[in-house]
C-alpha positions as CSV (number, residue, x, y, z in Angstrom):
1,M,152.7,119.5,117.2
2,N,154.7,120.0,120.4
3,L,153.0,123.0,122.0
4,K,150.6,121.7,124.6
5,P,148.5,124.1,126.7
6,T,149.5,122.8,130.0
7,A,150.1,125.0,133.0
8,N,153.8,124.1,132.9
9,K,154.1,124.8,129.2
10,L,152.4,128.2,129.4
11,S,154.3,129.2,132.6
12,S,157.5,128.4,130.7
13,L,156.3,130.4,127.7
14,L,155.5,133.5,129.8
15,A,158.8,133.3,131.6
16,K,160.8,133.4,128.4
17,R,162.9,136.3,127.2
18,P,164.6,136.6,123.8
19,V,168.1,135.0,124.1
20,S,169.7,137.4,121.6
21,A,169.3,140.9,120.2
22,A,167.5,141.4,116.9
23,Q,169.9,141.0,113.9
24,G,167.7,142.1,111.1
25,I,167.1,145.6,109.7
26,S,164.4,148.3,110.1
27,V,163.2,150.1,107.0
28,D,161.3,153.4,107.5
29,S,158.8,154.5,104.8
30,T,155.9,156.9,104.3
31,M,152.5,156.2,102.9
32,P,150.9,159.2,101.1
33,P,147.2,159.9,101.8
34,G,144.6,157.9,100.0
35,F,141.4,159.0,98.4
36,N,139.0,158.5,101.3
37,L,138.1,161.7,103.1
38,Y,139.8,160.9,106.4
39,S,143.0,159.4,105.0
40,R,146.3,161.1,105.9
41,E,150.0,160.6,105.2
42,R,151.3,157.8,107.5
43,S,154.9,156.9,108.5
44,Y,155.7,153.3,109.3
45,R,158.6,151.0,110.0
46,L,159.1,147.4,108.7
47,Y,161.4,145.0,110.5
48,I,163.0,142.5,108.1
49,P,164.4,139.5,109.9
50,K,168.0,138.4,109.5
51,G,168.2,135.8,106.7
52,Y,164.9,136.9,105.1
53,D,164.2,134.8,102.0
54,A,162.1,136.6,99.5
55,S,161.3,133.4,97.7
56,R,159.3,132.1,100.7
57,P,156.0,133.7,101.8
58,S,156.4,135.2,105.3
59,A,153.9,135.8,108.0
60,L,153.2,139.5,108.8
61,L,152.6,140.9,112.3
62,V,151.2,144.5,112.5
63,V,151.9,146.1,115.9
64,L,150.2,149.3,116.9
65,H,151.5,151.7,119.5
66,G,149.5,153.3,122.3
67,C,148.9,156.9,123.3
68,H,152.0,159.0,124.1
69,Q,154.0,156.5,122.1
70,T,155.5,156.2,118.7
71,H,156.1,153.2,116.4
72,E,159.7,153.2,117.6
73,D,158.6,153.0,121.3
74,I,156.3,149.9,120.7
75,Q,159.0,148.3,118.6
76,K,161.5,148.6,121.5
77,I,159.3,147.4,124.4
78,T,157.7,144.4,122.6
79,D,161.0,142.9,121.5
80,F,159.1,141.2,118.6
81,D,162.1,141.7,116.3
82,A,164.2,139.2,118.2
83,L,161.4,136.6,117.9
84,A,161.0,137.5,114.2
85,D,164.6,136.5,113.4
86,N,163.9,133.0,114.5
87,A,160.5,132.7,112.9
88,Q,161.4,134.6,109.7
89,C,158.4,136.9,110.2
90,L,158.0,140.4,109.0
91,V,156.9,142.9,111.7
92,L,155.2,146.1,110.7
93,Y,155.0,149.2,113.0
94,P,152.6,151.9,111.6
95,Y,152.6,155.3,113.2
96,V,149.5,157.4,113.7
97,T,151.7,160.3,112.4
98,S,149.0,163.1,112.4
99,Y,145.4,163.6,113.0
100,V,142.6,166.2,113.1
101,G,140.7,167.2,116.2
102,Y,141.3,166.8,120.0
103,R,142.7,163.6,121.4
104,A,145.4,162.5,123.7
105,R,148.9,162.8,122.2
106,Q,149.6,160.2,119.5
107,C,146.4,158.2,120.1
108,W,144.7,156.3,117.4
109,G,141.1,157.5,116.9
110,W,139.7,154.1,117.8
111,W,136.3,155.5,119.0
112,I,135.6,157.6,115.9
113,K,133.2,156.0,113.5
114,A,135.1,157.4,110.5
115,H,138.3,155.7,111.7
116,R,136.8,152.3,112.5
117,T,134.7,151.7,109.4
118,R,136.0,149.6,106.5
119,G,137.3,151.7,103.6
120,R,137.7,154.9,105.7
121,G,140.1,156.7,108.0
122,E,142.8,155.0,110.1
123,V,141.7,151.4,109.6
124,E,141.8,151.9,105.9
125,D,145.2,153.6,106.1
126,I,146.6,150.7,108.1
127,W,145.3,148.3,105.5
128,R,146.8,150.4,102.8
129,I,150.2,150.2,104.5
130,V,149.8,146.4,104.7
131,S,149.0,146.3,101.0
132,Q,152.1,148.4,100.2
133,V,154.3,146.0,102.2
134,Q,152.7,143.1,100.3
135,Q,153.7,144.7,97.0
136,D,157.3,145.1,98.2
137,Y,157.8,141.8,100.1
138,N,156.5,138.2,99.9
139,V,153.7,138.1,102.5
140,D,151.6,135.0,103.1
141,S,148.1,136.4,102.8
142,S,146.7,133.6,105.1
143,R,149.1,134.6,107.9
144,R,148.5,138.3,108.5
145,Y,148.0,139.3,112.1
146,I,147.6,142.4,114.2
147,C,148.0,143.5,117.8
148,G,148.5,146.6,119.9
149,L,148.7,148.3,123.3
150,S,146.0,150.5,124.7
151,S,144.6,152.7,121.9
152,G,146.7,150.6,119.6
153,A,144.9,147.5,120.9
154,A,141.5,149.2,120.4
155,M,142.5,150.1,116.8
156,A,143.7,146.5,116.3
157,I,140.2,145.3,117.3
158,N,138.8,147.9,114.8
159,C,140.9,146.4,112.1
160,L,139.9,142.8,112.9
161,V,136.2,143.8,112.8
162,A,136.5,146.1,109.7
163,Y,138.7,143.6,107.8
164,P,138.0,140.1,109.1
165,D,138.8,138.7,105.7
166,K,142.2,140.3,105.7
167,F,143.6,139.3,109.2
168,A,143.7,135.7,110.4
169,G,143.8,136.8,114.1
170,G,145.0,139.3,116.6
171,A,145.8,140.3,120.2
172,S,144.6,143.1,122.4
173,V,146.8,144.3,125.3
174,A,144.7,146.6,127.6
175,G,142.3,147.3,124.8
176,L,138.5,147.9,124.5
177,A,135.5,146.6,122.7
178,Y,134.6,147.6,119.2
179,G,132.2,150.5,119.2
180,E,133.1,151.7,122.7
181,T,133.8,155.4,123.5
182,P,136.6,157.2,125.4
183,S,134.3,157.4,128.4
184,A,135.2,153.7,129.0
185,V,138.8,154.8,129.8
186,K,139.5,156.1,133.3
187,S,141.2,159.4,132.3
188,S,141.8,160.7,135.8
189,T,141.6,159.8,139.5
190,F,138.1,161.5,139.7
191,S,136.6,160.2,136.5
192,I,134.0,157.5,136.5
193,P,134.1,155.3,133.4
194,R,130.9,154.8,131.4
195,Y,130.3,151.9,129.1
196,Y,127.9,151.1,126.3
197,S,125.6,148.1,126.8
198,L,126.6,144.7,125.4
199,R,123.5,144.8,123.2
200,R,124.7,148.0,121.5
201,L,128.3,146.8,121.2
202,R,127.1,143.5,119.6
203,S,124.9,145.4,117.2
204,V,127.7,147.7,116.0
205,M,130.1,144.9,115.7
206,R,127.8,142.7,113.7
207,K,126.9,145.6,111.4
208,N,130.6,146.2,110.5
209,L,131.5,142.6,110.2
210,A,128.9,142.5,107.4
211,G,128.1,138.8,107.9
212,R,131.6,137.6,108.4
213,A,132.8,135.8,111.6
214,P,135.2,137.7,113.8
215,P,138.9,136.4,113.6
216,N,140.6,134.6,116.4
217,L,141.6,136.8,119.3
218,L,143.8,136.8,122.3
219,I,142.9,139.3,125.1
220,I,145.6,140.3,127.7
221,H,144.8,142.5,130.7
222,S,146.1,143.2,134.2
223,S,143.4,143.4,136.9
224,S,145.5,146.2,138.4
225,D,145.2,148.4,135.3
226,Q,143.8,151.8,136.5
227,M,143.0,153.1,133.0
228,V,141.2,150.2,131.4
229,S,139.0,148.3,133.9
230,E,137.9,144.7,134.1
231,K,134.5,145.9,133.0
232,A,135.9,147.3,129.8
233,T,137.8,144.0,129.1
234,N,134.8,141.9,130.0
235,N,132.8,143.9,127.4
236,L,135.4,143.1,124.8
237,E,135.4,139.4,125.6
238,Q,131.6,139.1,125.9
239,S,131.0,141.0,122.7
240,W,133.4,138.6,120.8
241,I,131.8,135.6,122.4
242,R,128.3,136.5,121.6
243,V,128.8,137.7,118.0
244,A,130.8,134.6,117.3
245,D,128.2,132.5,119.1
246,L,131.0,130.8,121.1
247,K,128.9,129.6,124.0
248,S,126.9,127.3,121.9
249,K,129.6,126.3,119.4
250,S,132.7,125.8,121.6
251,Q,134.0,124.4,124.8
252,R,135.4,126.7,127.5
253,W,138.6,125.8,129.3
254,Q,140.8,127.4,131.9
255,I,144.4,127.0,133.1
256,T,146.2,128.8,135.9
257,G,149.9,129.1,136.8
258,N,152.8,131.3,137.8
259,A,155.5,133.0,135.7
260,N,158.3,135.2,137.0
261,G,156.6,135.3,140.4
262,A,153.3,136.5,139.0
263,P,150.2,134.3,139.0
264,W,148.2,134.1,135.8
265,S,145.0,132.7,134.5
266,L,144.3,131.8,130.9
267,H,140.9,130.7,129.6
268,G,139.5,130.3,126.2
269,Y,137.0,128.9,123.8
270,A,137.9,125.9,121.6
271,C,135.9,125.3,118.5
272,Q,136.6,122.8,115.6
273,G,140.2,122.4,116.8
274,Q,140.9,126.1,116.9
275,Q,141.3,128.5,119.8
276,R,138.7,131.1,118.8
277,L,139.2,133.3,121.8
278,M,141.6,133.4,124.7
279,R,142.0,135.7,127.6
280,L,145.0,136.1,129.9
281,R,144.5,137.7,133.3
282,I,147.6,138.9,135.3
283,P,147.2,140.9,138.6
284,G,149.6,143.5,139.9
285,F,150.7,145.4,136.9
286,P,149.8,148.9,135.6
287,H,148.5,149.9,132.2
288,S,151.5,148.7,130.1
289,W,153.2,146.1,128.0
290,L,154.4,143.3,130.2
291,G,157.7,141.4,130.1
292,G,159.6,143.4,127.5
293,P,162.6,145.7,127.7
294,E,162.6,149.0,129.6
295,G,160.7,151.8,127.8
296,Q,157.7,154.0,127.8
297,H,154.6,152.2,129.1
298,S,156.5,149.0,129.8
299,S,156.6,146.7,132.8
300,P,159.8,144.6,132.2
301,E,159.3,142.6,135.4
302,G,156.0,141.1,134.2
303,P,155.4,137.8,132.4
304,C,156.5,137.9,128.7
305,I,153.3,138.5,126.8
306,S,155.2,138.9,123.5
307,A,156.1,135.2,123.6
308,L,152.5,134.2,124.4
309,I,151.2,136.4,121.5
310,W,153.8,134.9,119.1
311,W,152.7,131.4,120.1
312,S,149.0,132.1,120.0
313,L,149.2,133.7,116.5
314,N,151.2,130.8,115.0
315,L,154.2,132.9,114.0
316,S,156.4,129.9,113.3
317,A,159.3,129.7,110.9
318,D,157.9,126.8,108.9
319,G,154.5,128.5,108.4
320,E,152.4,125.6,109.8
321,R,149.2,127.1,110.8
322,D,148.3,124.1,113.0
323,R,150.5,125.6,115.8
324,R,147.5,127.9,116.3
325,I,145.3,124.8,116.4
326,L,145.6,123.2,119.8
327,L,144.8,119.7,120.7
328,E,141.4,120.1,122.4
329,N,141.4,116.8,124.2
330,E,144.8,117.7,125.8
331,L,143.6,121.2,126.6
332,L,140.3,120.3,128.0
333,Q,141.7,117.8,130.5
334,H,143.1,120.8,132.3
335,A,139.8,122.7,132.2
336,S,138.2,124.0,135.4
């Protein structure tokens, strides 16, 4: 295993940009509504990497767009497709498509109980889309991952909690804790965010995990984000730590560095050779995806978080899951 979590290694990773444009193909499809009351017709796009070999099981990364975005927008600004060509990974971009009731334009209903509960609503529709892709393509069931931006990040968290047995891990970019409400998002200059207590968030999370452990998670957040605060991100991290009992079962580590002129700090919790939880802090950037191409809700000048997500989720061409398992003794010697 070559990937070592040193400051130099991670700074190099965050400074990376795809060296070539994506060469695969995008296939657009529609999923009809299911039988649960809150299910709806959903559009989605699947990126098939160049050289895709149907005889070999491939990892699958599900990427969820944020508010005021489409699946095409998030596909463009993440640049995951270029990484997928090298790793031979399938990348799935679901689209919220339509919804009932008031919400910001093209937002996932991450705060609505009916859409964050297993077997219902939008989390169930996302899983149904994944199931359809698995029928059509050779997906490695042990290497399914999910991530998103903003409301898409909050919905990715919902999927990880509602379906911890279906996803091996995920990443949240400017997302929120499971069970939180829209009041936790600063909607205007004059609004004052309100948050649920950690006790309540833990209780809701445990109930919906139904005895299962939460999957591995990478949290990414800019301290300059004016929509999702440090408090909201702290609630996400602390709810994960406490429900997974990471304080007693793992060792905490921290590394700092600089990438593309931006300082960063990465800390995490290592347990039984795995990184159960990691959090990347980067100051100076707005509520956006960092380090990708120009686009809606993108900050191209930032460190390349797509490369970090790819690395943390073990989306490698040879399918070796131990790339997600870091050498704890090498990692912890850099702890602070």
